[in-house]
N, C-alpha and C positions, 0 to 999 in steps of 0.2 A: 867705797872701800871693799876690799876683797875678804871674803870669809875663808878662813884657813882651818883645816881639820887635821888631826893627828891621832893615830891609834897607839895606845901605850899599855904595857903590861904592868900590873900592880906589883910593887916590890916589898911592901910592908908585910911581914910574916903573919899578921893578924888582919890584914885587909885595911879598908878605910873605916876603922871604928873611930871613936871620939877624938883622940889626940891627932892622928894623921889627917882626919877629916877636917878638924879645926884649922890645922896649918894650911891645908889645901884651900879651903873655903876663904880663909883670910887673905891668902895670896891672890886668889881670883878676884876678890872684892877690891883689894888694893891696886890691882892692875888698872882699874878705871874703865875697862872695856867689857863688852858682853862676852861671857864665856859660859859654855854649857858642857856637861859631861853626860855620857850615855854608856850604859853597860850593855855589851854585845849589840844587838840591834834594837834595844829598848828605847823608850821615850827619853829624850834629853831632859836633864834637870839643870837648874841654875847653879853653876859651880860656886857661886858666892854664898849659897845657902847651905849652912852646915846640916840642917835637917834634910834638905833635898839630897845632899850627898850621902848621908847616913842611910836614908830610905832606899837607896839603890842596892844596899847590902852587898857591897863590893868586897870580894875576898882576895887573898893572896893568889897571884897568878891569873886573875881575871884580866880580860882585855877591855879597855874603855876607850871611847872616842871623845876627844876634846875638840871643841869648835870655838874659835875666837873670831870676833869681827870688830875691827877698829884699828886705830893708830898703834903700831908696834905689836900687832898680833903675833908675829913670828917669835919675837923675844919673849912675850908672855907665855906662849906655848912651850918655849924652851925651858923657862923657869918652872912651870907647872909640871912638865914632863920629869924634870929632875926630882921634884918633890914626890911624884907618884912612883918613881922607880927606886927610890931610896927606902931601905928598911928602917923606918922610924922606931919600930919596936926593938930592934937590935941596939939602936943608939940609946934608947931609954934604959935598957938593961945594962949597958956598959958603963 
């Protein structure tokens, strides 16, 4: 299988704090394949781990690199990219 990576800019106005991090980590877990997330050129974290995602201290406008390896990796990255580029804080306030 081929490993696929994609760089994404964070859209949530408060970054990946509890609520968006939970949505993202759950989606990564539900994908059933190995997905990592790394901030800038830092060490990748397991994208399915909410604690790992929160520990990266990802803020609005930061760039992260997602890497997926497994069946349907391209579709998984499409879904996760959409989650990361959406402003979940705006949705919660609306």
